Structure formats: C-alpha cells, structure tokens
N, C-alpha and C positions, 0 to 999 in steps of 0.2 A: 648418611645418615648416622649420626654421632651414638658412642657407645652409649653415655647418659643423659642428661639433663642438667645444663649447667650449675643449677642454684642445689645441686647435693651437697648438702654439707660432708665435713672430712668425718670417716667412721671414728677417731677417737672422742671429736665433741657431741657425739648422741651419747645419754647416760643408757645404763644400764635396767636401771627400776621401773619398776611400773610405772602408768604414764596415759597420759593422749594426746593425737597430736592430730595435727592439721592440715588440710595441702589451700592454699589460696592461689587465688587467682590474681595479672596485676593490678587489678583494680582492691584488690584485698578482698572480694568475694570468698569468703569458706567453700571450697570445693566438696571435700570429704574429712569426715572427723572419724577416726578411728581408736580402739586402746588398745594397749600390749603388756603383755607379761613384761616382755625385756623391750625397752624402744628401738635399739640399738639392733636387737635380729629382724623384729618386725617389718622399721628401717630399712633398712639394707635389703628387703626382696624390691623394696620399688624403685631401688636404686640398681637395678640389674645392668647389664646392657637390653637398649630397646628390643631387640628383635628377637630375646628370651620373652618379654613380657607377655602375657595377655592383650590382645590386641583392645580390649575398653578399658583394662588399667593403663596402659601404654597412650590413651586420648587421656583420658585423666593426668597420667604424670606430665606429660607436656601439655597438656591445656595450663599447668601449676604453673608459679614463678618461685613460691617460697613455700619452705613450711616448716611448721615451727610446733614444739611440743611443752607439757607442762608435767611436773612430775607431781607424783602422788605417794603416798606412805603403803597400800596395797590396792590388788585387784578389784576392788570392795567400793575402794574410791575412783579407780579405774569407771567404774561401770556405771557411778553414779553421776559423774563431769562428762562421760559421755553422751547419757541419755539427754542431761542437760544442755548441752551445745547442738549435740541433732536438734531439741525441741524447739531452740534461739537461733539457728543459725539455717534450717531446713537445709541441707548441702545436697546439691542436683544429683554427685553422684553417690549417694548413700540410698538405701532405700528406700523406694517410695509407694506409700499406700495410697490407692483409689477406689476408698470405700464410699460409693457417691448415694450410699443408702442411708435412712436416717429409720430407725428401726422401732417400733414402738413399743414405751414399755408399760408395767402396773406398776405407779410411782405410790406411797404411803408418806406425807409431807407430814413427818413425824417433828418438826421443829416448833411444828404451828399448836397453838394452843390446845385448838379442836381441830384433830387429822383428820386429812381426806385421803381421800383412795381414788386416785382418776388417773386415767389413759392418756400417756404424755411422748412425746419426742423429744423433751428435752430434759437433756443430763444433765441441768446445770440451778436443779432447785437444791438449794442450804436445806441441807437438813433430811432430803428426803429419801425412803429405801426403796429401792429401785428392785423390780424382779422381771427379767426376761434377759435377752428381745424376744420381743414373739414376730415369727415370719409375717401374720397377717393382722391387721387392726379388730375384723369383727371378730378371733378368735378371744383376743386380750376381754375384747368388750363381752363375751356371750361366759367368759369365767369368772369377770367383774358381780356381772348380775348373778350370777348363782354362790359365789361368796357372802354376799350382801345377804341372803338368805339363811346363811349360817354365822355371818358376823355383821351385824346390820350397823354398822358405824357412816358414818358421815360421806358423801360422795356428791354431793353437791356445790357449788360452783359462790366464791364469797358474795356473790350478788344474792342469790337466792336465800343464802343461810343469812345474809342481815335483814333481809323482806321479811324474812321468816321471823326473825326477834325484835321487830318493830309490830308485827300485826298479830303477835302470840300465834300465829297458827304454822304447822309444819306444813313442807309440800307433801307430795301424792304416797313420795319414799317413805316419809313417815305415818302416812294413814294406810299401808300396805304391809308395811314390819318391817323393811328393808333400811328402814337406821331408825334408830333409838333415841333421835330427834332430843340432840342436846340443845337446838334452837329453842324451845320452848321451857327446858328447864324435864324433861323428864325424865335424864339421868342428869347425872354430876358431872362434872368434867374430868375428875379420876377415875367414875365409872365409861364414860366412854373412851379414855387413855386405855384402860384395860382391855376395852373390844377392839379397839384398834393395835394393840400390842399381840392381841390372840390371831389377831388378822397377820400380821408380819410372821409369828411364829411357824400358823401353819403353812405360809405361803412360801419360809424358810425351808421347809422337809419337815417339821413336828408335826406330819398331818394325821399317821397312823393314832398317834397317844390322841388328838382330841379326838379321833370318832372313838377310841375306846372306853377317852371319858363320858359322852354323851350315849354310848348305849347303854354305860353304867349307872346314867340318871336317868335313864329312858325307863328303865327295868325297875330303877325306886319309885320312879312317880306312879308308873301303872300299879303294883303292885299295893302303894298310897292312893290309889283310886284317883289319883289328878290324874285325868286322862285330856284334860287339853294341854298341861303341860308336857306328857307324855306325847302328844303330839308332835305338838313343837320341836320338842327333842328328833322324831323320829325326822320329821321334813329336812333341820338340821344335817341329819346326818347322811340325806338323801342327796342334799347340796352339795356337800363336803367328796360326798363317793361321786357324785359327776365330775367332781373338778378334778379327781384322783385320777379317773379313766381318761379323763381326755388327756394325759402326761404319759410316756411309757413307762413300765420299769424294767430298768435296766439293772440294778443294783438294788443291793440289801438297805434297809433303812435308813444308816447312820452312814449313806458315803455321799461324799459334798467333791464333786469332781469337774474341773472342765477338761475336754479332750480334744486335742487337735489333730487335724489332718493336711498337711501338706501335699500339694503338686506343683511343680516348680521344672520352666523349659531355662533357657541361654536368657530368657529378654525377661518371664514375670511369674508370680508365683500364684497360685490360689489358697487359700487356709479358711479351711471349716472348722468351724467349733459346737459343739456339744455343751450345753451346758445343762451340769447333774447335779439336781438337789433334794439331797433325801431319796437316793435311789432313783430318782427319776428325771425322765431329760422336759427339763423346765421352758428349754428354749434353744435357738438355732443362730449362728452368724457367718456370716460367708462374706470374706471381700479378698480385693487381687491386689496383688503388691509388683512394682514394679523395680526388675532388679539393672541399674546403670552398670554396675562390674559385677562380678564372679564373686558368690561369695559360698562359703562352705555352708553345710546342712545347719549343724550345729550356730554357727551365726546367723542365718538364716530364721531362726527358731530364735534365738535370741532377742532378735530386732521384732519379732510377730510378737511377742509376751509381753514387751515393751511397750507396744501401738493396742492391746489386745487390754490390757488393763492400768492405763494413759486413764487419769480422771478421777469416774466417782466409784469404778468398776470394779470391787473388790476383788482379789483373787480367793478362790476357796482354799482346803486344805489341800487338796491333791489335785495335780496339774499331771493331766499323761501330754509327752510328745514324742516324737517318732524319731527322733533323736537326742540325746542329750548334749548340750554343749560341754567344752571343756570349762566355761568357766561356772560350770554350773550352782557348785557353793556357794558364791556369789551374786548368782541368782535367785536362788532361795532365799539366800536374807536378805536381797532388795525385793521381795515381792510378799516375803512376811512384814518387811515395814509397813508397804502398803497397804497389808490387808489391816496393818494394826490402827494404820492411820483412816482408814476405813470404819474400822470396830472402835470408835471411842466413845459413843455412846455406851456399845456393851460394858468397855474397860472402867467406864463409871459406874456399873450396875453390878461390879464387881467379875466381870466374865473376865477372864485372860484370854488372848486370842491365841489359837494353835501355830503352831509353825508351818509352811508350805511346804510338801515335797515335790519333788521334778522328778519323774522317770517315765519309764517306756514300757508299756506292757508287753508281757512276755506270753501270755496267756492264759485263756478263760474266757469271762465277759467282757473284763476289760479287754482284752487286745482284739475280740470280735466287735468293738463299740470303736475302737481305734481305729481299724478296717475299713468299717463305714463312712468313719471320717475321712481317711484317704481317699476313700471310693467319691463322696459328694465335692471334696476337691479337686478331683480330677473333672469329674463332668462339670465343676466350677468353672475351670481353666480353659476345657472346650466350649464350652456355653461362651464365652468373655469373649474368647478368640472369632466362634462363632457370627456373634453380633457384631462384631467391631469390621468383620470382613463381608457382612451381610447388607450397611448401611449403604444405601445408592451414594449417596456423597463420596462418602468414606470409600467405597470401594472406585470410582473414578480417579478421586486425589492417588487411588494407589497407584491405579495403573500409569495415571501419571508421571509417578515419581519414577516409577519404574521404567519407563520410555527414557527421560532423564538420564536416571540414572547410569541406563547400559547406550545412551548414546543412540536412538533408537527415531528413525524418522517417525512411525505412529507406536500411537499404546497400544500393547499386547493385548486384544480383546480376546486372544484368543492362545490359549497355553497348554501344555504338555510336558508333564514331568515323567521321567522314567527310574526307576530304584529293581537295583536286584536284589536276588535274597537267596540264601543256600544255608545248608546246613554243612560245613565242614567240606566243601566241594563238591555234596552230593545234592538230588533235587536241584538243580539252579531253576528257578524261574525268573520272572522280569513282571513289569506292573506299570501302563501307561494309564495316566489320569490326566481327564479333560478341562479345566477352566475357562468358558465362557464370558466374557462380562465380569470378572474377579467369583464366578458362581461355578462347582461342579456342574459337568453333563455328565451322573453316569451311568449315563445311555451308551455314552459311547468310549466308559474306560474298557480297554484291552488287556488280558493278560497273556504272557511269553513262556511257552517253555520251552528250555534249551540242553539240548541234549549233551552237551559234554562244552566246557571251558579252561582256559587255561588259568584266568582270574576275572576280576568285575570289568576290567579293562576292555578286555575280549570280549564279554557278555554282553556291553555296554554298546559293542562295535558290530555284533549279530544284532543285535533287539535290531537296533537303529538303523543296521543296514535293511533287515526288513520290514521293518517298516513303511522307510523312506520308498522300498521299488513300489510302492501304490502311488505317492504323490507323479514318482518319475515317468511310470506305465501309463497313468491318466495324461497326464502334461502331452503325451506324446500318442494321445491314444489309443496305446496296445491294450489287448488284455492275450498274450500267449502263454502257454503251459507252464510257463516259470510263472508267473503271476499267481497262476491257479495255484499253483503248490503254495507259495506264501501263504497265500488266502488264505488254504485247511491249516497251516501250520502258526501260521500269528493267534487266531484267535480260539480261545479253548474255550469258547461260552455255548457253541452248540448250536448257533444262528443257522438254518439254514438256508432262507433268503438274507443276503445280507445289505442294508438299506448301504448307501455311499457314504456315509459320513465319513470313513478309517479316509477315504481321501481326501479333504478340510485338510489346507495346510495352516502351522499351526504360526504365530507371527515370533512369536519366544518359544523353542524349546530349552526344556531344563534339566539336568541329568544331577542324582545325585553324588556329589563327588568331587573333587578336588580339580588339581592340572592333571593331571596323568588320564579320569574320567570326560574330562572335557578333549582331551587331546586326541582318546580314541571318539567320540562323538563327532568331534572337527573331519575325523578321517573317513569315515562314515556319510558324512555330508557330503565330502568334496568328490569321494568315487562314485556315491548318485547322482552327481551333477543337477540336484535343486538347490537351487537358489532363492532368495529371500527368507530366507529364516535367522534369525537371531539367537545365537548359542549361549549358555553359562551353564554353569556348576554353583551348586551349593553346596559348599564344608560346612559340615554342620556345628564342628567344635564353635568356631566363631563365628557362627553365623553371615559368611562372607560370600561372594561370588564372585566367579573366577571368569572369566572371558576367554578365547586365545586368542596366543601368542602374547599375552600379558604379564609382566611381572609383577602383577602386583592387586589385591584383589577390591574389588568395588563394596564399599563400607556403606550401607544405609542406616540412616539414626536409630535408634535403638528403639522407640516408643513409635516410630512412623508406622500407617496405614498399610505401606507399602511392604516392609521386612514383615507383617504380620499377614499379611498375603501369601507371600512366598514360603514364608516357615506352613503355611497351612498346605500348601500343595501338594511342599514337601512332604508335610507327614500322612498325609492320603496317598500318596504314589507309597512310605515306607509299609501305612495300614494293608494297603491292597494286595502289596506283594510279601509280607508275614502271611495274612490269611491264604492265599494260593497255596503258599511253601507248604505250611502246617497241614492243607488238605492232602498234597501230593504225597506225603510224607504217611499219614492214616493209611492211602491207597498202595505206598512202597512196604511190602511184606518184609523186607529186611534193614528197612529204619524201623520197622515195631519192632520187631524182635530184639533190633540191637539195644532199644528202652529199657525192655528185662534186663534186672540186677542181675549178675551170674552169668548172662548167656552172651558172653565173646562172637567175635567175628570167628574163629575154630569151628566155634559150638553150631550157630549157624549154615553153616555151610555143613555139616555135618548133618541135621537135619532136612536142609533141600536134596543130600546128596540120599538122605533116606528115602525117604517118601518120592521121592521124581519128580513131583511137581509141588507148585505154593494150592492146588485145586488139593491135592490129595492129605496135602499138611494142613488144611483147613478142617476136613472132613476127620479126621484120624481126632478119635480122645484122646482125655488124659492118659488111660493104661497106656496107649500103644506109644504115645509120644516118648514115654517112661522107660523104654525099650532103648531106644535110643543108647548110643556110646556118649558116657557124659552126662547125661539128661537123670534125675532123678525123678519121684513122684512130685516133688514141694516145685521144683521147676517147671514139669512137664502140665501141674494146673494152673501156675504162671504162662506158661507159653499158650497154651487153651483160651485163660480168661481172656489175654491180650489180642489173641485173631477172632474170638467171637463180641468186642466188644461195639456195637452200634455204631457207627459212625452217624454224625450231625451232618446235613445238609453244610453246604458253604454256601452262603450267599457271593452271588456276581456282583 
C-alpha cells in the first residue's frame, strides 16, 4: 500500500489562508466539501500515510482523484461558500440528512391581500408566516379552531372566499363568529389585516399580553353593563387559555429559543429539536443524519444548524446546543443573517431583528430541557435502527449481505454475540445475546460470572469454553458431571428446569473486539471440537469485522442494513453485560464501600476487620461505625446510607 495518494499537492503549493476545498473523483464528481481556517494545515491531515487515516477517511481519499481549493478572505466567507457548495453538489461523503417526514405547520399567508390561516405541509408559500412544526395534524387543527374563536380571521379556501364574494353570503364560519367575513364587507381589508397581525403576534409568543388586555376590556364592559360584549371577551379569553394550556411552559414569557439534542454513533446521528416561543414549547422536530466520515461534535452541530435553518425556517434569538463549534462566532453571524432575511417584514415596520446567540446550557431549566432533547434524540436513534432491522425485507437482505461478506455457505439465521464487562478487573462478567432471523431472542440470552481472569481475551476464552461445552456434549449424547457443573455456572438466571435452547448451535459467533479477542475465541472453538460455526470479531472504533487468520478486516458498506444489524447485536450484548456487571457491583459490598468519597481500600479493610463480617457491618448503626479507626461521624453516616440503599431488581 502506498504511503499516500498520487495526486497529493506539494505542501508549498497549498496556501495558509482560510478557504474551502473539494475532493473530486475521476469523473469530476465532488465527493467532499470542507472549510478550513488554514488550508495547508487542514489538507495535510488528509495526506498522511494511508495506514494512519481513519478507514472512512482513507476510503474517501483513495476514491478521489484530485483536490482543489478556493481561498477566501475570512472564516465567515468560508462558512458561506461551504454551505453553498454542499447544497449545490450534494457530496456523498458529507453528512447526509435522512428526514423523510413532512411536518404539518400552521401558516398565515401574510403576503395575500386578505391573509388566510391554514394547516399545511408546504414550506414554500411565498410571504407566509409558519408556526410549528407539529407532530400531529389533529393537534394543529384543534389549535386553529380555538384560535379562530379569539382571532376570527379568514381560514377558507380561495374558492369558498370567491363564492362568498359573488353571492354576498358568508360561509358557516362567518355565521358562527369564527370569521369576521371580509368577503361580504363586514370588516374592511385593514381591519381584517389587524386581526391577522394579532393572530400572528399571539402565536409568536405574545400570548399573555393579549390575555391581560382582554381581561381589562371584559372588566370595563361589565362595569358599563355591556354584558354581551363582556361575554364575547370572556369566550376569547377562554379560547386563548385553552391554546396556551396545550403548550408546556418551560421558561419565562420573553424566551424564544431552539433547543437541540444530538445522539450519535460511528455511522449515524439523531437530532431532536424543541421549538420554544414565548417560554412555551410550540413544536418539536426530529431527524436522522448519516455520517460517511468521522466528524467532530462541533462540526456535526454546525451541519445540523445549517440544515435546520435552511429555507424559510428562521432562527430564534437563542439556540442551545450540546457543544459549541470552534467557529461559533462566524456561525452566529450566519444565523443572524438568516434571521434578518426571514424578518424583512418586521424590519419594514421599524423592528430590528436581534442577534442570534449560540451557547451551551450549564444549569437550571434550560439545561434540563437540553437533557430532555438529548434523551429524545437517543430514543430516536434507537428507534431508527430498530425499524431498519425489524423490516422483513431489510432483515433478509442484511443476512444475505453478511453471508457474502464473511464467505459463509448459508445466511446466519442464528447469531450469538459475546461481550465482557468489568470494573478495573473486578466483578468480571460476560453476556451472550441471541438473534434469530435478524431479531433478538431475549428468552435465550445468557449471562456469565467469571471468578478470575487476566484480561479480556482470557475472559472470552473462558466464556466460550463453557458455552461450547453444551454443543460438544449434545453432539456426543453425553451428560456427565462436568456438563452439569457448566450448566450451574453458565446461567445465573435461576431457572430450575432449563430448556434445550442453549444447545442450539449458531451459524455465526461474534465477539466484541478485534484480532486478539478473535484469536482467543478461535482457541476455545478448536479445543471444543465443535465445527460448522463461523467466527468473527467486531472492532467498535472502525465498525469492521475481523476473521481468524486475516490480516485485513471486512468492511461492510456504511449505510447497509447488514452493518446496522451487526451494530445492533453488538450494542445489545454490551447493554446486557453492563446491566449484569452493575447488578453484581451493587451486591459486592467492597465495590459499594469503594464508591463512597473518602473511603479508601485501607479504611474498607479496617471496617471489615472491626465488624468481622458483612452482615454485622450492615446491622451496625452510624454511632458504632464511627468508632472504627479513621471513620468519623460524617463518613459513618455515608457508609450507613450506602449499605441501606434499596436495590432495584435487575431485568434479565
């Protein structure tokens, strides 16, 4: 393998100014677009020796046939040019968005002479003001129905409006008071425009101001004994409050912000966005991002924001993100320009759009909402992967692709994956998860307790030796004392009468790790004498599969269903092992005591020596614990509390 690619430019040829670069393939197709504060420093990272590059970066560099760059005057211009070229060329190695959902919005067509309120999924209506996105159409229709009671503006289609003009009779909404009926001249165009402006202002976050104003008008009408007018004001107030109750209050009334949560792995990322206007959550949005190259969190966030505010969706004054990008100052300036473009109508009326602030919430309500957004993103990522692997056609194709990639004779209808978990060499456990036909079989999961081990490879060897003993003895028709001992030690679930499921042989046996773990697993497999099982290891960093006696890994396509299935079984094995390891730690008094601040190994030994047994230490009161050498009253209270925390049951 060559040290680098043949088209590498000389170092002195690359400028040190800010700029944007493009990698092209032999057909001149743009593969990747990036920006840099220093082009020479950035591009030098791509032209390192190929074996030093990340696998995906190496694939992009070797696929390309040339690189070119454009120098700009500053980082802000680089950001703008990069955004423009990504939209123009859609490079396959840049972050790709997979938002296949069309969200419903509440739109007000302010550009029309007679503005109309409507529910739509079309984001390209010229001059329209959008509110949302909403997750359910019925929710936005319910909101619009309530809003028309307080702000009776036009909501009918052009055909209905034209028919009312010709006949001189309003539609049903005009008769029941949900429209001021400009079509028949009940109000002037300017009066209807004022109603529409109030509608937009209320939805934009000025809700409490309108409620207070109507309450004052209702009291004045009641004092003047104009009870019918007071009743209309009362009904409008009730409608406004009903709309306000449908949105969660998270901040004060003057807060307009978007809160982003991101969860990602090596191949994909999920984004969840809370849209807060007037201190209330007015909408949510979530989508999935495919990552061809490994990108830093700041770079990923930058790309997310560029796509989130592409088009008519204007940024608010404040944006909360998990991590600040390195060029957040330039990004804030770019977002401010997007906000100014979307607020041209407001500027024409004398309002000046405020700047956009990009920051990370550290504490308080904003940090709590940011954590909620991240939780939703994690759930969205898990759901995305689950749906991909749950589809029958996708599962079948994934199993066929795994068969072809590993050179197997048949598709692996049964796969077993093993993972080891420990804490600094203590409480060593392992997990076995089973997937059949691409779906998890949780009733066949097993967990292993390993008394002692030197490292992860030795743990893998022990676990597979114990597991393969079932297959060896089942094939020989034997059930001796050794097998019974293995049966007792392998499964810690406490099932008294065990079915024969544990003796089903897998077509594919996976271990979490690279070449060392695969070598240990192969040793166990050869010593057991069991044949007909394909062995592979999953190296997490590069998402690659290692086969026995192979100097190079098997690289599956990045967006393939096969790789998603392998990822899912590996993650499930890791989750199951971690769950069991934590449960053992809670039962291990030494681990519990070691987690108490100020209680080191010497004091733990002194406690156990003083009381003589764990049972007596658990029964001791704080006053008795404080009598131990080196243990004061405060530390004694902490020990007593830690030993009497009620343990929650661990799911099998």
